[in-house]
C-alpha positions as CSV (number, residue, x, y, z in Angstrom):
1,M,47.2,28.4,-50.7
2,S,44.4,28.4,-48.4
3,K,43.6,31.4,-46.1
4,R,43.4,31.1,-42.4
5,T,40.5,32.7,-40.8
6,V,39.8,32.9,-37.0
7,I,36.0,32.5,-36.0
8,P,34.8,33.3,-32.4
9,F,32.8,30.3,-31.3
10,G,30.6,31.2,-28.2
11,P,30.2,31.9,-25.4
12,Q,26.4,32.0,-26.5
13,H,25.8,29.2,-29.2
14,P,22.3,27.8,-30.1
15,V,23.7,24.2,-29.7
16,L,25.7,24.5,-26.4
17,P,24.1,24.6,-23.0
18,E,27.3,26.0,-21.5
19,P,29.0,29.4,-22.1
20,V,32.0,28.0,-23.8
21,H,34.3,30.5,-25.6
22,L,36.8,29.3,-28.2
23,D,38.6,31.2,-31.0
24,L,38.7,28.6,-33.9
25,V,41.4,29.0,-36.6
26,I,40.1,27.4,-39.7
27,E,41.4,26.7,-43.3
28,D,38.4,26.3,-45.7
29,E,36.0,24.1,-43.5
30,K,38.7,22.4,-41.1
31,V,39.7,23.4,-37.8
32,V,43.4,24.0,-37.7
33,E,43.7,25.4,-34.0
34,A,41.3,25.8,-31.2
35,I,42.2,28.4,-28.5
36,P,40.0,28.1,-25.3
37,S,39.2,31.2,-23.2
38,I,37.7,30.7,-19.8
39,G,36.6,33.0,-16.9
40,Y,33.6,34.4,-18.4
41,I,31.3,33.4,-15.6
42,H,33.8,33.2,-12.8
43,R,31.8,33.3,-9.4
44,G,34.8,33.0,-6.9
45,L,33.0,30.5,-4.5
46,E,36.1,29.2,-2.8
47,K,36.7,32.4,-1.2
48,L,33.6,32.0,0.7
49,V,35.4,29.6,3.0
50,E,36.8,32.5,4.9
51,K,33.1,33.9,5.7
52,R,31.0,30.6,6.1
53,E,31.3,28.1,8.9
54,F,32.8,24.7,7.6
55,T,29.5,23.1,8.3
56,E,27.6,25.5,6.3
57,M,30.1,25.5,3.4
58,V,28.6,22.4,2.0
59,Y,25.6,24.4,0.9
60,V,27.9,26.6,-1.1
61,I,29.9,24.0,-2.7
62,E,26.8,22.1,-3.9
63,R,26.1,25.0,-5.9
64,V,29.2,24.7,-7.8
65,C,27.2,22.7,-10.4
66,G,23.5,21.8,-10.3
67,I,23.9,18.5,-12.3
68,C,26.8,17.2,-10.0
69,S,25.7,18.9,-6.8
70,F,25.4,15.8,-4.5
71,G,28.8,14.7,-5.6
72,H,30.4,18.1,-4.9
73,G,28.5,18.3,-1.5
74,W,30.0,14.6,-0.6
75,G,33.5,15.3,-2.1
76,Y,33.7,18.6,0.4
77,C,32.5,16.6,3.3
78,K,34.8,13.8,2.7
79,S,37.7,16.2,2.9
80,V,36.6,17.8,5.9
81,E,35.9,14.5,7.4
82,G,39.3,13.2,6.6
83,N,40.7,16.5,7.9
84,M,38.9,16.0,11.5
85,G,39.2,12.2,11.3
86,I,35.5,11.5,11.4
87,E,34.4,7.9,10.7
88,V,30.8,8.2,8.9
89,P,28.4,5.2,9.9
90,E,28.0,2.6,7.5
91,R,24.4,3.4,6.5
92,G,25.2,7.0,5.9
93,E,28.0,5.8,3.5
94,F,25.5,3.3,1.8
95,L,23.0,6.2,1.4
96,R,25.7,8.6,-0.1
97,T,26.7,5.9,-2.7
98,I,23.1,5.5,-3.8
99,W,22.2,9.2,-4.2
100,H,25.7,9.6,-6.1
101,E,24.7,6.8,-8.6
102,L,21.4,8.3,-9.1
103,S,23.0,11.7,-9.9
104,R,25.4,9.9,-12.3
105,I,22.1,8.2,-14.0
106,H,20.4,11.6,-14.4
107,S,23.4,13.4,-15.6
108,H,24.1,10.8,-18.3
109,L,20.5,11.1,-19.4
110,L,20.6,14.7,-19.5
111,W,23.9,14.6,-21.7
112,L,22.4,11.9,-24.1
113,G,19.3,14.5,-24.5
114,L,21.6,17.5,-25.1
115,L,23.8,15.3,-27.6
116,A,20.5,14.4,-29.4
117,D,19.4,18.1,-29.5
118,G,23.0,19.0,-30.9
119,F,22.6,16.9,-34.1
120,G,19.0,17.9,-34.4
121,F,17.2,14.6,-33.2
122,E,14.3,16.4,-31.2
123,S,12.5,13.4,-30.4
124,L,15.2,11.6,-29.0
125,F,16.0,14.4,-26.8
126,M,12.5,14.3,-25.2
127,H,12.6,10.5,-24.7
128,S,16.1,10.9,-22.9
129,W,14.8,13.7,-20.7
130,R,11.5,11.9,-20.0
131,I,13.4,8.8,-18.6
132,R,15.7,11.4,-16.5
133,E,12.3,12.8,-15.0
134,T,11.8,9.4,-13.2
135,V,15.2,9.5,-11.7
136,L,14.7,13.1,-10.8
137,D,11.4,12.2,-9.1
138,I,13.2,9.4,-7.0
139,L,15.9,12.1,-5.9
140,E,12.9,14.7,-5.0
141,R,11.0,11.9,-2.9
142,T,14.1,11.0,-1.0
143,T,15.9,14.3,-0.6
144,G,13.3,17.0,-1.1
145,G,15.2,18.6,-4.2
146,R,15.6,17.9,-7.8
147,V,18.7,20.0,-8.4
148,I,20.1,21.1,-5.1
149,F,19.7,18.3,-2.7
150,S,21.3,19.5,0.8
151,V,20.9,16.2,2.2
152,C,24.9,15.5,2.7
153,K,26.5,17.1,5.7
154,V,29.7,16.7,7.7
155,G,29.4,13.4,9.6
156,G,26.9,11.9,7.4
157,V,23.6,12.6,5.8
158,R,20.5,14.4,7.0
159,K,17.8,12.2,5.8
160,D,17.1,8.5,6.1
161,V,15.4,6.3,3.6
162,S,13.4,3.3,4.5
163,N,14.6,-0.2,3.5
164,E,11.2,-0.7,1.8
165,E,11.4,2.6,-0.1
166,L,14.9,1.6,-1.3
167,K,13.4,-1.7,-2.5
168,G,10.9,0.1,-4.5
169,I,13.5,2.7,-6.0
170,A,15.6,-0.4,-7.2
171,D,12.2,-1.9,-8.9
172,I,11.6,1.4,-10.6
173,L,15.2,1.5,-11.9
174,E,15.0,-2.0,-13.2
175,G,11.9,-0.9,-14.9
176,I,13.6,1.9,-16.7
177,K,15.9,-0.6,-18.0
178,K,13.5,-1.5,-20.8
179,E,12.7,2.0,-21.8
180,F,16.7,2.8,-21.8
181,T,17.4,-0.2,-23.8
182,T,15.2,1.0,-26.6
183,L,16.4,4.5,-26.4
184,S,20.2,3.5,-26.4
185,K,19.5,1.2,-29.5
186,V,18.9,4.6,-31.5
187,F,22.1,6.1,-30.2
188,L,24.4,3.1,-31.0
189,D,22.7,1.7,-34.1
190,D,20.6,4.3,-36.1
191,Y,22.6,5.3,-39.2
192,S,22.2,9.1,-39.3
193,V,23.5,9.2,-35.4
194,K,26.3,7.1,-36.4
195,N,27.2,9.3,-39.2
196,R,27.6,12.2,-36.7
197,L,29.6,10.3,-34.2
198,V,31.9,7.5,-35.5
199,G,35.3,8.4,-36.4
200,V,34.8,12.0,-35.1
201,G,37.2,13.6,-32.8
202,V,39.4,10.6,-32.1
203,L,41.7,10.8,-29.1
204,S,44.2,8.0,-28.7
205,T,45.1,6.1,-25.5
206,A,48.6,7.8,-25.5
207,E,47.0,11.2,-26.0
208,A,44.4,10.8,-23.5
209,A,46.9,9.7,-20.8
210,E,49.4,12.5,-21.8
211,L,46.8,15.3,-21.6
212,C,45.3,13.8,-18.3
213,A,41.8,13.3,-19.6
214,V,39.5,11.9,-17.1
215,G,35.9,10.2,-16.7
216,P,34.2,9.0,-19.8
217,M,36.7,11.2,-22.1
218,A,39.6,9.0,-20.7
219,R,37.8,5.7,-20.6
220,A,36.4,5.9,-24.2
221,S,40.1,6.1,-25.2
222,G,41.2,3.0,-23.3
223,V,42.3,4.5,-19.9
224,P,40.8,2.4,-17.2
225,L,40.8,5.4,-14.9
226,D,37.8,5.4,-12.3
227,I,38.1,6.8,-8.6
228,R,35.2,4.8,-7.3
229,L,37.6,1.8,-7.1
230,D,39.6,3.2,-4.4
231,G,36.7,1.9,-2.3
232,H,35.3,5.3,-0.7
233,G,31.9,5.3,0.4
234,A,30.1,1.6,-0.1
235,Y,32.1,1.3,-3.4
236,G,34.8,-1.0,-1.5
237,R,32.0,-3.5,-0.7
238,L,31.4,-3.8,-4.5
239,D,33.1,-5.7,-7.4
240,F,32.9,-4.0,-10.6
241,E,35.2,-2.8,-13.3
242,P,35.5,0.7,-15.1
243,V,33.5,0.9,-18.4
244,V,36.1,1.1,-21.0
245,E,36.0,1.7,-24.8
246,T,39.1,1.9,-27.1
247,D,38.2,3.7,-30.3
248,G,38.4,7.2,-28.6
249,D,35.9,9.0,-31.0
250,C,32.4,10.5,-30.2
251,Y,30.7,7.2,-30.8
252,A,33.0,5.6,-27.9
253,R,32.3,8.5,-25.4
254,C,28.6,8.0,-26.1
255,K,28.8,4.4,-25.8
256,V,30.7,4.6,-22.4
257,R,28.0,6.7,-20.9
258,I,25.2,4.5,-22.1
259,R,26.9,1.5,-20.4
260,E,27.6,3.6,-17.2
261,V,23.8,4.1,-16.8
262,Y,23.4,0.2,-16.8
263,Q,26.3,-0.1,-14.2
264,S,24.7,2.5,-12.0
265,I,21.4,0.8,-11.9
266,D,23.2,-2.4,-10.9
267,I,25.2,-0.9,-8.2
268,I,22.1,0.6,-6.8
269,A,20.2,-2.8,-6.7
270,R,23.3,-4.4,-5.0
271,L,23.6,-1.7,-2.6
272,V,19.8,-1.8,-1.8
273,A,20.2,-5.6,-1.3
274,T,23.1,-5.2,1.3
275,M,21.8,-2.0,3.1
276,P,23.1,-2.1,6.7
277,D,20.9,-0.9,9.6
278,G,22.1,1.8,12.0
279,E,22.9,5.4,12.4
280,I,23.1,7.9,9.3
281,A,25.4,10.5,11.0
282,V,27.6,11.2,13.8
283,A,28.1,14.4,15.9
284,V,30.8,16.7,14.8
285,K,32.9,18.1,17.5
286,G,36.0,20.6,17.1
287,S,37.1,22.2,14.0
288,P,39.4,21.0,11.1
289,S,43.1,21.4,11.6
290,G,45.5,20.4,8.8
291,E,45.1,19.6,5.4
292,F,43.4,16.8,3.3
293,V,42.6,15.9,-0.3
294,A,39.6,13.9,-1.2
295,R,38.7,12.5,-4.7
296,M,35.5,11.8,-6.4
297,E,34.3,10.1,-9.6
298,Q,31.7,12.8,-10.7
299,P,29.7,11.8,-13.8
300,R,32.1,13.7,-15.9
301,G,35.1,12.4,-14.3
302,E,37.7,12.8,-11.3
303,A,37.3,15.7,-9.0
304,Y,39.6,17.0,-6.3
305,Y,38.5,18.6,-2.9
306,Y,41.4,20.3,-1.0
307,S,40.7,21.6,2.4
308,V,42.9,23.5,4.9
309,G,41.9,24.1,8.5
310,N,43.5,26.3,11.2
311,G,41.4,25.0,14.3
312,S,38.7,27.6,13.7
313,K,35.3,27.3,12.6
314,F,36.4,28.8,9.1
315,L,38.5,26.7,6.7
316,E,41.8,28.7,5.8
317,R,41.6,27.4,2.1
318,M,39.2,25.2,-0.1
319,R,40.1,24.2,-3.5
320,V,38.0,22.2,-6.1
321,R,39.4,20.8,-9.2
322,T,36.7,19.7,-11.7
323,P,36.6,17.3,-14.4
324,T,35.9,19.6,-17.2
325,N,38.9,21.7,-16.4
326,M,40.8,18.7,-16.8
327,N,39.2,17.7,-20.1
328,I,39.7,20.9,-21.8
329,P,43.1,20.0,-23.4
330,A,41.7,16.8,-24.5
331,M,39.0,18.7,-26.2
332,V,41.4,21.2,-27.7
333,K,43.3,18.1,-29.2
334,T,40.2,16.4,-30.7
335,L,39.1,19.9,-32.2
336,Q,42.4,20.0,-34.5
337,G,41.8,18.7,-37.8
338,C,38.2,18.5,-37.6
339,E,35.4,19.8,-39.7
340,L,33.7,23.2,-38.6
341,A,30.3,21.4,-38.4
342,D,31.7,18.9,-36.1
343,V,32.7,21.2,-33.4
344,P,29.4,21.4,-31.4
345,M,29.6,17.6,-31.3
346,L,33.0,17.5,-30.1
347,I,32.6,20.1,-27.2
348,L,29.5,18.0,-26.3
349,T,31.2,14.8,-26.0
350,I,33.3,16.0,-23.1
351,D,30.1,16.9,-21.1
352,P,31.2,20.4,-20.5
353,C,30.3,22.1,-17.2
354,I,31.7,25.6,-17.4
355,S,29.9,26.7,-13.9
356,C,32.2,23.6,-12.4
357,T,35.3,25.0,-14.2
358,E,35.0,28.6,-13.3
359,R,33.6,28.1,-9.9
């Protein structure tokens, strides 16, 4: 009879960029059960709505996560705008959507680099982040920041981007495609990479739906869930389908993110080609009263932003539910029965953001 052993995994681990802590119950080299423990870096950011005016709180919400900072800022603003009945100008919505898709590209490139680093492919890691630098340069040039952008505000956006510069951005992204195609072929075709990813951590369509997985984690298992299809921002002016794979393993989750990079480049090109003229923001008068829920498709998946106003300049309650929080049950399911050596890969393929989860 095999003896069971409990191994603490994290919160510090050389492979993982995030302070994930798991208690792994193993028999020989197989994981029988994984017990997650969250709360290691809890920051209590939501409580600050009682001390920061609702127009200032966007700066705090952006700091929930650096990689998804623009999406968090937009989701918060969308929630408050819904609360107050504010209609954002069309050009402002287009700019928000372009910046959000740029954030998705740089997030997926960052993840691909971390995945390569996880299985020891250092040059692949460097090439992924080299391409990502070009996207960060675009974000820095148009917003002024590389991590926290502070360009989204209640009522619209703070900065405009000229149509000429937008066309230049679309041309740069089109040029990135060739480099990214070469990079993606290594992830999808290299024997040693496929050996680490194919057939590892399979999550069926039924399991993904039952465990409420979101984002690439769900779409890689055949669940066509993409909140962008509800038409918020400028997405309602586009015709696109969610990127879906059906194998449900680590390889499928990698493939979904690679295909989404191409999709985001195409979305930005179409938005630039149809960019309307006009104002980028409206004046905000009054204070939020009532409650409103906004949903966003962050790079990691669906996020909720719930705000409650009481008619004062301070919100009564702000609640953020992030995609990593939703994907932890699915991650735990994929860990059951895996080899101990595959644990870092399975954790990485949900693209964990613990600062998002613990806010």
